[in-house]
A tleap script that builds the chain and sets N, CA, C and O, in Angstrom:
source leaprc.protein.ff14SB
mol = sequence {
  NMET LYS ILE PHE ILE LEU GLU ASP ASN LEU
  ALA ILE SER GLN LEU VAL LEU LEU LEU LEU
  LYS ARG LYS GLY TYR ASP ALA HIE ALA PHE
  HIE ASP ILE ASN SER LEU LEU LYS ALA LEU
  ASP ARG THR THR PRO ASP PHE PHE VAL LEU
  ASP MET MET LEU PRO ASP GLY ASN GLY ALA
  ASP LEU ALA LYS GLU PHE LYS SER LEU GLU
  GLY LEU LYS ASN ILE PRO ILE LEU MET MET
  SER ALA SER VAL ASP ASN ILE VAL GLU SER
  GLY GLU LEU HIE LYS VAL ASP TYR ILE SER
  LYS PRO PHE ASP ILE ASN ASP PHE VAL ASN
  ARG MET GLU LYS LEU PHE GLU CCYS
}
set mol.1.N position { -11.441 -2.671 -0.781 }
set mol.1.CA position { -9.984 -1.812 -0.218 }
set mol.1.C position { -10.981 -0.384 0.221 }
set mol.1.O position { -11.964 -0.043 -0.438 }
set mol.2.N position { -10.532 0.277 1.361 }
set mol.2.CA position { -10.886 1.363 2.285 }
set mol.2.C position { -10.617 2.576 2.162 }
set mol.2.O position { -9.669 3.050 2.790 }
set mol.3.N position { -11.315 3.272 1.409 }
set mol.3.CA position { -10.780 4.800 1.114 }
set mol.3.C position { -11.522 5.662 1.900 }
set mol.3.O position { -12.692 5.458 2.223 }
set mol.4.N position { -10.625 6.960 2.321 }
set mol.4.CA position { -10.831 8.073 2.831 }
set mol.4.C position { -10.804 8.814 1.706 }
set mol.4.O position { -10.113 8.665 0.698 }
set mol.5.N position { -11.926 9.934 2.066 }
set mol.5.CA position { -12.165 10.959 0.853 }
set mol.5.C position { -12.405 12.387 2.101 }
set mol.5.O position { -13.325 12.415 2.919 }
set mol.6.N position { -11.549 13.244 1.984 }
set mol.6.CA position { -11.431 14.635 2.051 }
set mol.6.C position { -11.572 15.880 1.295 }
set mol.6.O position { -10.655 16.654 1.017 }
set mol.7.N position { -12.936 16.010 0.959 }
set mol.7.CA position { -13.570 16.856 0.416 }
set mol.7.C position { -14.351 18.188 1.256 }
set mol.7.O position { -14.603 17.806 2.399 }
set mol.8.N position { -14.627 19.060 1.121 }
set mol.8.CA position { -15.753 20.161 1.822 }
set mol.8.C position { -16.487 20.527 1.022 }
set mol.8.O position { -17.575 20.929 1.435 }
set mol.9.N position { -16.243 20.549 -0.348 }
set mol.9.CA position { -17.400 20.601 -1.234 }
set mol.9.C position { -18.368 19.433 -1.407 }
set mol.9.O position { -17.991 18.458 -2.058 }
set mol.10.N position { -19.743 19.468 -0.801 }
set mol.10.CA position { -20.701 18.217 -0.373 }
set mol.10.C position { -20.986 17.720 -2.072 }
set mol.10.O position { -21.356 16.546 -2.121 }
set mol.11.N position { -20.889 18.337 -3.318 }
set mol.11.CA position { -21.194 18.012 -4.450 }
set mol.11.C position { -20.203 16.961 -4.526 }
set mol.11.O position { -20.568 15.788 -4.453 }
set mol.12.N position { -18.844 17.303 -4.680 }
set mol.12.CA position { -17.753 16.843 -5.348 }
set mol.12.C position { -17.601 15.347 -4.260 }
set mol.12.O position { -17.424 14.228 -4.741 }
set mol.13.N position { -17.733 15.666 -2.434 }
set mol.13.CA position { -17.500 14.555 -2.227 }
set mol.13.C position { -18.484 13.542 -2.696 }
set mol.13.O position { -18.105 12.403 -2.966 }
set mol.14.N position { -19.980 13.975 -2.826 }
set mol.14.CA position { -20.822 13.008 -3.027 }
set mol.14.C position { -20.565 12.374 -4.112 }
set mol.14.O position { -20.832 11.172 -4.098 }
set mol.15.N position { -20.077 12.861 -5.154 }
set mol.15.CA position { -19.811 12.494 -6.697 }
set mol.15.C position { -18.371 11.532 -6.596 }
set mol.15.O position { -18.060 11.002 -7.662 }
set mol.16.N position { -17.671 11.321 -5.683 }
set mol.16.CA position { -16.696 10.808 -5.407 }
set mol.16.C position { -16.824 9.302 -4.752 }
set mol.16.O position { -16.404 8.194 -5.086 }
set mol.17.N position { -17.696 9.861 -3.532 }
set mol.17.CA position { -18.162 8.614 -2.848 }
set mol.17.C position { -19.045 7.845 -3.808 }
set mol.17.O position { -18.840 6.651 -4.025 }
set mol.18.N position { -19.835 8.389 -4.271 }
set mol.18.CA position { -20.921 7.557 -5.565 }
set mol.18.C position { -19.834 6.673 -6.617 }
set mol.18.O position { -19.597 5.468 -6.702 }
set mol.19.N position { -19.437 7.572 -7.176 }
set mol.19.CA position { -18.137 6.342 -8.066 }
set mol.19.C position { -17.330 5.634 -7.507 }
set mol.19.O position { -17.103 4.555 -8.055 }
set mol.20.N position { -16.520 5.989 -6.086 }
set mol.20.CA position { -16.102 4.693 -5.643 }
set mol.20.C position { -16.916 3.774 -5.319 }
set mol.20.O position { -16.632 2.686 -5.819 }
set mol.21.N position { -18.037 3.798 -4.519 }
set mol.21.CA position { -19.025 2.514 -4.177 }
set mol.21.C position { -19.230 1.906 -4.957 }
set mol.21.O position { -19.159 0.695 -4.750 }
set mol.22.N position { -19.687 2.505 -6.609 }
set mol.22.CA position { -19.960 1.983 -7.893 }
set mol.22.C position { -18.800 1.059 -8.026 }
set mol.22.O position { -18.905 -0.138 -8.293 }
set mol.23.N position { -17.695 1.696 -7.823 }
set mol.23.CA position { -16.659 0.305 -8.513 }
set mol.23.C position { -16.276 -0.755 -7.087 }
set mol.23.O position { -15.292 -1.492 -7.148 }
set mol.24.N position { -17.155 -0.723 -5.859 }
set mol.24.CA position { -17.095 -1.424 -5.349 }
set mol.24.C position { -16.207 -1.310 -4.196 }
set mol.24.O position { -15.974 -2.266 -3.455 }
set mol.25.N position { -15.740 -0.214 -4.051 }
set mol.25.CA position { -15.134 0.206 -2.833 }
set mol.25.C position { -15.719 0.984 -1.625 }
set mol.25.O position { -16.523 1.914 -1.555 }
set mol.26.N position { -14.964 0.205 -0.612 }
set mol.26.CA position { -15.538 1.124 0.913 }
set mol.26.C position { -14.815 2.315 1.154 }
set mol.26.O position { -13.665 2.530 1.538 }
set mol.27.N position { -15.811 3.071 0.820 }
set mol.27.CA position { -15.480 5.035 0.509 }
set mol.27.C position { -15.859 5.548 1.765 }
set mol.27.O position { -16.750 4.836 2.230 }
set mol.28.N position { -15.608 6.334 2.395 }
set mol.28.CA position { -15.986 6.963 3.213 }
set mol.28.C position { -15.452 8.633 2.980 }
set mol.28.O position { -14.296 9.016 2.796 }
set mol.29.N position { -16.622 9.395 3.051 }
set mol.29.CA position { -16.548 10.796 3.319 }
set mol.29.C position { -15.903 11.672 4.181 }
set mol.29.O position { -15.975 11.257 5.337 }
set mol.30.N position { -15.291 12.737 4.075 }
set mol.30.CA position { -15.018 13.316 5.469 }
set mol.30.C position { -15.007 15.003 5.150 }
set mol.30.O position { -14.287 15.406 4.236 }
set mol.31.N position { -15.507 15.589 5.629 }
set mol.31.CA position { -15.371 17.183 4.814 }
set mol.31.C position { -14.745 17.841 5.815 }
set mol.31.O position { -14.928 19.027 5.537 }
set mol.32.N position { -14.019 17.773 6.969 }
set mol.32.CA position { -13.431 18.612 7.361 }
set mol.32.C position { -11.809 17.500 8.037 }
set mol.32.O position { -11.752 16.279 8.177 }
set mol.33.N position { -11.000 18.291 8.243 }
set mol.33.CA position { -9.476 17.363 9.001 }
set mol.33.C position { -9.565 16.819 10.123 }
set mol.33.O position { -8.890 15.812 10.338 }
set mol.34.N position { -10.606 17.460 11.338 }
set mol.34.CA position { -10.788 16.951 12.114 }
set mol.34.C position { -11.443 15.918 12.260 }
set mol.34.O position { -11.150 15.143 13.170 }
set mol.35.N position { -12.844 15.574 11.100 }
set mol.35.CA position { -13.544 14.501 11.487 }
set mol.35.C position { -12.616 12.974 10.988 }
set mol.35.O position { -12.640 11.869 11.529 }
set mol.36.N position { -11.997 13.341 10.014 }
set mol.36.CA position { -11.004 12.418 9.076 }
set mol.36.C position { -9.900 12.216 9.809 }
set mol.36.O position { -9.022 11.486 9.349 }
set mol.37.N position { -9.734 12.862 11.159 }
set mol.37.CA position { -8.563 12.456 11.949 }
set mol.37.C position { -9.271 11.516 13.119 }
set mol.37.O position { -8.612 10.754 13.826 }
set mol.38.N position { -10.486 11.655 13.205 }
set mol.38.CA position { -11.132 10.843 14.726 }
set mol.38.C position { -11.457 9.938 13.933 }
set mol.38.O position { -11.550 8.920 14.618 }
set mol.39.N position { -11.733 9.658 12.667 }
set mol.39.CA position { -11.938 8.432 11.952 }
set mol.39.C position { -10.388 7.445 11.983 }
set mol.39.O position { -10.253 6.230 12.134 }
set mol.40.N position { -9.496 8.375 11.805 }
set mol.40.CA position { -7.822 7.810 12.043 }
set mol.40.C position { -7.930 6.925 13.132 }
set mol.40.O position { -7.587 5.743 13.144 }
set mol.41.N position { -8.560 7.749 14.282 }
set mol.41.CA position { -8.239 7.000 15.619 }
set mol.41.C position { -9.053 5.328 15.678 }
set mol.41.O position { -8.783 4.400 16.440 }
set mol.42.N position { -9.930 5.376 14.765 }
set mol.42.CA position { -10.343 3.842 14.899 }
set mol.42.C position { -10.133 2.707 13.507 }
set mol.42.O position { -10.263 1.496 13.328 }
set mol.43.N position { -9.794 3.726 12.813 }
set mol.43.CA position { -9.392 2.875 11.839 }
set mol.43.C position { -8.257 3.113 10.763 }
set mol.43.O position { -7.786 4.229 10.982 }
set mol.44.N position { -7.693 2.571 9.796 }
set mol.44.CA position { -7.153 2.873 9.226 }
set mol.44.C position { -7.318 2.403 7.577 }
set mol.44.O position { -7.183 1.229 7.233 }
set mol.45.N position { -7.613 3.448 6.676 }
set mol.45.CA position { -7.546 3.421 5.222 }
set mol.45.C position { -6.482 2.707 4.398 }
set mol.45.O position { -5.329 2.628 4.822 }
set mol.46.N position { -6.858 2.169 3.196 }
set mol.46.CA position { -5.802 1.611 1.981 }
set mol.46.C position { -5.666 3.300 1.166 }
set mol.46.O position { -4.718 3.715 0.501 }
set mol.47.N position { -6.615 3.824 1.417 }
set mol.47.CA position { -5.808 5.010 0.217 }
set mol.47.C position { -6.679 5.894 0.422 }
set mol.47.O position { -7.856 5.674 0.707 }
set mol.48.N position { -6.004 7.271 0.253 }
set mol.48.CA position { -6.448 8.876 0.878 }
set mol.48.C position { -6.933 9.301 -0.496 }
set mol.48.O position { -6.340 8.964 -1.521 }
set mol.49.N position { -8.007 10.034 -0.489 }
set mol.49.CA position { -7.871 11.049 -1.522 }
set mol.49.C position { -8.401 12.457 -0.865 }
set mol.49.O position { -9.507 12.594 -0.342 }
set mol.50.N position { -7.477 13.400 -0.980 }
set mol.50.CA position { -7.508 14.557 -0.106 }
set mol.50.C position { -7.404 15.947 -1.036 }
set mol.50.O position { -6.628 16.171 -1.965 }
set mol.51.N position { -8.531 16.873 -0.430 }
set mol.51.CA position { -8.537 17.888 -1.069 }
set mol.51.C position { -7.410 19.091 -0.472 }
set mol.51.O position { -6.999 19.124 0.688 }
set mol.52.N position { -7.099 19.884 -1.374 }
set mol.52.CA position { -5.555 20.834 -0.990 }
set mol.52.C position { -6.645 21.759 -0.316 }
set mol.52.O position { -6.357 21.624 0.873 }
set mol.53.N position { -7.676 22.577 -0.365 }
set mol.53.CA position { -7.528 23.538 0.117 }
set mol.53.C position { -9.153 23.525 1.103 }
set mol.53.O position { -10.262 23.586 0.572 }
set mol.54.N position { -8.914 23.435 2.529 }
set mol.54.CA position { -9.827 23.165 3.426 }
set mol.54.C position { -10.630 24.048 4.194 }
set mol.54.O position { -10.028 25.122 4.209 }
set mol.55.N position { -11.513 24.124 4.733 }
set mol.55.CA position { -12.096 25.375 6.035 }
set mol.55.C position { -10.769 24.951 7.040 }
set mol.55.O position { -9.974 25.890 7.050 }
set mol.56.N position { -10.428 24.104 7.665 }
set mol.56.CA position { -9.603 24.048 8.688 }
set mol.56.C position { -8.183 23.464 8.323 }
set mol.56.O position { -7.692 22.518 8.939 }
set mol.57.N position { -7.571 24.100 7.281 }
set mol.57.CA position { -6.641 23.446 7.220 }
set mol.57.C position { -6.206 23.048 5.495 }
set mol.57.O position { -6.905 23.207 4.495 }
set mol.58.N position { -4.689 22.440 5.610 }
set mol.58.CA position { -4.316 22.576 4.026 }
set mol.58.C position { -4.213 20.803 3.607 }
set mol.58.O position { -3.709 20.133 4.508 }
set mol.59.N position { -4.573 20.145 2.544 }
set mol.59.CA position { -4.764 18.878 2.124 }
set mol.59.C position { -3.261 18.626 2.033 }
set mol.59.O position { -2.801 17.510 2.274 }
set mol.60.N position { -2.505 19.649 1.691 }
set mol.60.CA position { -0.880 19.225 1.262 }
set mol.60.C position { 0.091 19.316 2.485 }
set mol.60.O position { 1.309 19.144 2.478 }
set mol.61.N position { -0.579 19.570 3.348 }
set mol.61.CA position { 0.522 19.516 4.931 }
set mol.61.C position { -0.106 18.250 5.463 }
set mol.61.O position { 0.782 17.561 5.965 }
set mol.62.N position { -1.615 17.520 5.572 }
set mol.62.CA position { -1.726 16.529 6.328 }
set mol.62.C position { -1.194 15.311 5.403 }
set mol.62.O position { -0.970 14.181 5.837 }
set mol.63.N position { -1.029 15.719 4.059 }
set mol.63.CA position { -0.217 14.424 2.968 }
set mol.63.C position { 1.191 14.372 3.627 }
set mol.63.O position { 1.862 13.343 3.700 }
set mol.64.N position { 1.643 15.839 4.195 }
set mol.64.CA position { 3.220 15.472 4.504 }
set mol.64.C position { 3.045 15.373 5.804 }
set mol.64.O position { 4.123 15.403 6.397 }
set mol.65.N position { 2.077 15.261 6.528 }
set mol.65.CA position { 2.136 14.548 7.836 }
set mol.65.C position { 2.081 13.242 7.758 }
set mol.65.O position { 2.965 12.491 8.170 }
set mol.66.N position { 0.809 12.824 7.106 }
set mol.66.CA position { 0.772 11.335 7.187 }
set mol.66.C position { 2.145 10.339 6.360 }
set mol.66.O position { 2.415 9.138 6.395 }
set mol.67.N position { 2.719 11.409 5.721 }
set mol.67.CA position { 3.740 10.280 4.925 }
set mol.67.C position { 5.090 10.464 5.765 }
set mol.67.O position { 6.065 9.770 5.477 }
set mol.68.N position { 5.144 11.366 6.767 }
set mol.68.CA position { 5.762 11.263 7.590 }
set mol.68.C position { 5.643 9.742 9.205 }
set mol.68.O position { 6.560 9.240 9.857 }
set mol.69.N position { 4.003 9.482 9.280 }
set mol.69.CA position { 4.295 8.408 10.409 }
set mol.69.C position { 3.635 7.433 9.628 }
set mol.69.O position { 2.773 7.350 8.754 }
set mol.70.N position { 4.836 6.319 10.697 }
set mol.70.CA position { 4.796 5.131 10.084 }
set mol.70.C position { 3.880 4.130 9.963 }
set mol.70.O position { 4.079 3.098 9.323 }
set mol.71.N position { 2.948 4.382 10.516 }
set mol.71.CA position { 1.262 3.823 10.385 }
set mol.71.C position { 0.981 3.951 9.022 }
set mol.71.O position { 0.411 3.060 8.393 }
set mol.72.N position { 1.446 5.290 8.395 }
set mol.72.CA position { 0.716 5.777 7.525 }
set mol.72.C position { 1.050 6.250 6.166 }
set mol.72.O position { 0.326 6.599 5.234 }
set mol.73.N position { 3.309 6.110 6.391 }
set mol.73.CA position { 3.142 6.676 4.785 }
set mol.73.C position { 3.330 5.725 3.995 }
set mol.73.O position { 3.969 6.184 3.048 }
set mol.74.N position { 3.132 4.646 3.845 }
set mol.74.CA position { 2.766 3.583 2.881 }
set mol.74.C position { 1.739 3.754 2.083 }
set mol.74.O position { 1.617 3.078 1.061 }
set mol.75.N position { 0.692 4.868 2.516 }
set mol.75.CA position { -0.598 4.807 2.266 }
set mol.75.C position { -0.781 5.418 0.898 }
set mol.75.O position { 0.147 6.224 0.839 }
set mol.76.N position { -1.438 5.489 -0.208 }
set mol.76.CA position { -1.307 6.318 -1.649 }
set mol.76.C position { -2.164 6.835 -1.486 }
set mol.76.O position { -3.244 6.409 -1.077 }
set mol.77.N position { -1.611 8.737 -2.016 }
set mol.77.CA position { -2.617 9.428 -1.527 }
set mol.77.C position { -2.530 10.677 -2.996 }
set mol.77.O position { -1.611 11.237 -3.594 }
set mol.78.N position { -4.398 10.670 -3.118 }
set mol.78.CA position { -4.943 11.260 -4.334 }
set mol.78.C position { -5.417 12.233 -3.768 }
set mol.78.O position { -6.307 12.194 -2.919 }
set mol.79.N position { -4.578 13.704 -4.405 }
set mol.79.CA position { -4.194 15.273 -4.436 }
set mol.79.C position { -5.708 15.779 -5.225 }
set mol.79.O position { -6.173 15.099 -6.140 }
set mol.80.N position { -6.263 16.817 -4.827 }
set mol.80.CA position { -7.549 17.368 -5.591 }
set mol.80.C position { -6.897 18.403 -5.408 }
set mol.80.O position { -5.962 18.612 -4.635 }
set mol.81.N position { -7.576 19.294 -6.382 }
set mol.81.CA position { -7.052 20.756 -6.389 }
set mol.81.C position { -8.052 21.921 -7.563 }
set mol.81.O position { -8.542 21.420 -8.576 }
set mol.82.N position { -8.172 22.845 -7.383 }
set mol.82.CA position { -8.978 23.645 -8.221 }
set mol.82.C position { -7.910 25.230 -8.713 }
set mol.82.O position { -8.048 26.300 -9.306 }
set mol.83.N position { -6.804 24.393 -7.943 }
set mol.83.CA position { -5.867 25.403 -8.200 }
set mol.83.C position { -4.486 24.959 -8.501 }
set mol.83.O position { -3.843 24.445 -7.585 }
set mol.84.N position { -3.992 25.085 -9.586 }
set mol.84.CA position { -2.674 24.511 -9.867 }
set mol.84.C position { -1.464 25.236 -9.067 }
set mol.84.O position { -0.363 24.688 -9.013 }
set mol.85.N position { -1.660 26.246 -8.567 }
set mol.85.CA position { -0.337 26.971 -7.163 }
set mol.85.C position { -0.838 25.869 -5.641 }
set mol.85.O position { -0.234 25.998 -4.576 }
set mol.86.N position { -1.872 24.955 -5.789 }
set mol.86.CA position { -1.875 24.351 -4.340 }
set mol.86.C position { -1.081 22.912 -4.520 }
set mol.86.O position { -0.903 22.272 -3.484 }
set mol.87.N position { -0.626 22.397 -5.672 }
set mol.87.CA position { -0.642 21.202 -6.181 }
set mol.87.C position { 0.991 20.863 -5.454 }
set mol.87.O position { 2.013 21.433 -5.835 }
set mol.88.N position { 0.940 19.696 -4.217 }
set mol.88.CA position { 2.036 19.163 -4.150 }
set mol.88.C position { 2.886 18.086 -5.212 }
set mol.88.O position { 2.564 17.021 -5.740 }
set mol.89.N position { 3.858 18.739 -5.234 }
set mol.89.CA position { 4.424 17.650 -6.449 }
set mol.89.C position { 4.589 16.621 -6.795 }
set mol.89.O position { 5.661 16.225 -6.337 }
set mol.90.N position { 4.049 15.788 -7.472 }
set mol.90.CA position { 3.940 14.236 -7.546 }
set mol.90.C position { 5.368 13.634 -7.024 }
set mol.90.O position { 5.211 12.647 -6.305 }
set mol.91.N position { 6.165 13.860 -7.147 }
set mol.91.CA position { 7.823 13.280 -6.962 }
set mol.91.C position { 8.259 13.519 -5.999 }
set mol.91.O position { 9.419 13.140 -5.838 }
set mol.92.N position { 7.525 14.323 -4.763 }
set mol.92.CA position { 8.181 15.112 -3.682 }
set mol.92.C position { 7.844 14.011 -2.516 }
set mol.92.O position { 8.727 13.723 -1.708 }
set mol.93.N position { 6.293 13.281 -2.428 }
set mol.93.CA position { 6.296 12.448 -1.287 }
set mol.93.C position { 5.971 11.055 -2.701 }
set mol.93.O position { 5.797 10.984 -3.917 }
set mol.94.N position { 6.064 10.041 -1.313 }
set mol.94.CA position { 5.740 8.362 -2.338 }
set mol.94.C position { 4.640 8.772 -2.061 }
set mol.94.O position { 4.135 9.497 -1.204 }
set mol.95.N position { 4.258 8.066 -3.117 }
set mol.95.CA position { 3.133 7.247 -3.634 }
set mol.95.C position { 1.632 8.440 -3.445 }
set mol.95.O position { 0.513 8.121 -3.043 }
set mol.96.N position { 2.110 9.863 -3.893 }
set mol.96.CA position { 1.302 10.692 -3.961 }
set mol.96.C position { 0.932 11.405 -5.595 }
set mol.96.O position { 1.922 11.693 -6.266 }
set mol.97.N position { -0.420 11.671 -6.196 }
set mol.97.CA position { -0.352 11.942 -7.032 }
set mol.97.C position { -1.400 13.346 -6.816 }
set mol.97.O position { -1.761 13.751 -5.711 }
set mol.98.N position { -1.756 13.920 -8.043 }
set mol.98.CA position { -2.211 14.968 -8.067 }
set mol.98.C position { -3.515 15.063 -9.459 }
set mol.98.O position { -3.373 14.692 -10.624 }
set mol.99.N position { -4.864 15.753 -8.741 }
set mol.99.CA position { -5.500 15.564 -10.423 }
set mol.99.C position { -6.203 16.954 -10.135 }
set mol.99.O position { -6.404 17.308 -8.974 }
set mol.100.N position { -6.597 17.787 -11.293 }
set mol.100.CA position { -7.502 19.138 -11.069 }
set mol.100.C position { -8.672 19.339 -11.304 }
set mol.100.O position { -9.199 18.913 -12.331 }
set mol.101.N position { -9.362 20.084 -10.327 }
set mol.101.CA position { -10.746 20.368 -10.374 }
set mol.101.C position { -11.054 21.543 -11.298 }
set mol.101.O position { -10.583 22.681 -11.294 }
set mol.102.N position { -12.129 20.876 -12.232 }
set mol.102.CA position { -13.016 19.806 -12.575 }
set mol.102.C position { -12.240 18.273 -13.144 }
set mol.102.O position { -11.498 18.239 -14.126 }
set mol.103.N position { -12.628 16.962 -12.224 }
set mol.103.CA position { -11.810 16.217 -13.190 }
set mol.103.C position { -12.562 15.192 -14.118 }
set mol.103.O position { -13.790 15.122 -14.060 }
set mol.104.N position { -12.013 14.589 -14.767 }
set mol.104.CA position { -12.641 13.417 -15.941 }
set mol.104.C position { -12.873 12.277 -14.743 }
set mol.104.O position { -12.153 11.985 -13.788 }
set mol.105.N position { -13.580 11.989 -14.979 }
set mol.105.CA position { -13.635 10.243 -13.973 }
set mol.105.C position { -12.787 9.591 -14.398 }
set mol.105.O position { -11.685 9.412 -13.878 }
set mol.106.N position { -13.211 9.118 -15.463 }
set mol.106.CA position { -11.768 8.021 -15.773 }
set mol.106.C position { -10.042 7.944 -15.420 }
set mol.106.O position { -9.313 7.016 -15.072 }
set mol.107.N position { -9.812 9.351 -15.689 }
set mol.107.CA position { -8.536 10.246 -15.682 }
set mol.107.C position { -8.446 9.719 -13.502 }
set mol.107.O position { -7.567 9.175 -12.834 }
set mol.108.N position { -9.911 10.292 -13.133 }
set mol.108.CA position { -9.445 9.907 -11.239 }
set mol.108.C position { -9.605 8.597 -10.877 }
set mol.108.O position { -9.019 8.244 -9.854 }
set mol.109.N position { -10.456 7.553 -11.651 }
set mol.109.CA position { -9.878 6.209 -11.363 }
set mol.109.C position { -8.554 5.363 -12.016 }
set mol.109.O position { -8.188 4.345 -11.429 }
set mol.110.N position { -7.939 5.750 -13.082 }
set mol.110.CA position { -6.944 5.823 -13.464 }
set mol.110.C position { -5.748 5.935 -12.959 }
set mol.110.O position { -4.737 5.343 -13.336 }
set mol.111.N position { -5.864 6.789 -11.996 }
set mol.111.CA position { -4.906 7.925 -11.355 }
set mol.111.C position { -4.733 6.709 -10.169 }
set mol.111.O position { -3.906 5.798 -10.136 }
set mol.112.N position { -5.681 6.995 -9.333 }
set mol.112.CA position { -5.904 5.589 -8.162 }
set mol.112.C position { -5.288 4.581 -8.406 }
set mol.112.O position { -4.324 4.265 -7.707 }
set mol.113.N position { -5.739 3.757 -9.564 }
set mol.113.CA position { -5.629 2.486 -9.131 }
set mol.113.C position { -3.890 2.421 -9.398 }
set mol.113.O position { -3.180 1.588 -8.834 }
set mol.114.N position { -3.421 3.355 -10.263 }
set mol.114.CA position { -1.806 3.543 -10.743 }
set mol.114.C position { -1.355 3.892 -9.134 }
set mol.114.O position { -0.704 3.067 -8.493 }
set mol.115.N position { -1.647 4.811 -8.722 }
set mol.115.CA position { -1.207 5.098 -7.303 }
set mol.115.C position { -1.015 3.934 -6.515 }
set mol.115.O position { 0.054 3.738 -5.936 }
set mol.116.N position { -2.166 2.987 -6.436 }
set mol.116.CA position { -2.255 1.569 -5.458 }
set mol.116.C position { -1.302 0.517 -6.449 }
set mol.116.O position { -0.544 -0.188 -5.783 }
set mol.117.N position { -1.266 0.411 -7.228 }
set mol.117.CA position { -0.455 -0.436 -7.652 }
set mol.117.C position { 1.011 -0.438 -7.251 }
set mol.117.O position { 1.706 -1.353 -6.811 }
set mol.118.N position { 1.315 0.926 -7.540 }
set mol.118.CA position { 2.832 1.408 -7.154 }
set mol.118.C position { 3.397 0.709 -5.580 }
set mol.118.O position { 4.519 0.978 -5.152 }
savepdb mol mol.pdb
quit
């Protein structure tokens, strides 16, 4: 399974990347929306992990945009945020869940796997 991670905090990005690669996933990290969008021109992932607050935009807006596009609307998204004020309600978008930072690694993996099974 190919996973795209969008996280501007290098430490968190590397932690999630390492965690997912150790679990056998084909994970790729991006630090801004622009670089993720460029990668989408070349390939489509099976799963997104998106940070909410980014230097060049908002992960919630990006998730809403992805869910409106035919080629991306069924791809599960796990949102991450340090602020509960920025969380997208999980029922608002199909196959979207959220996790608060800092997060428990087991909870992260469980939420991701549950979303992918939907």
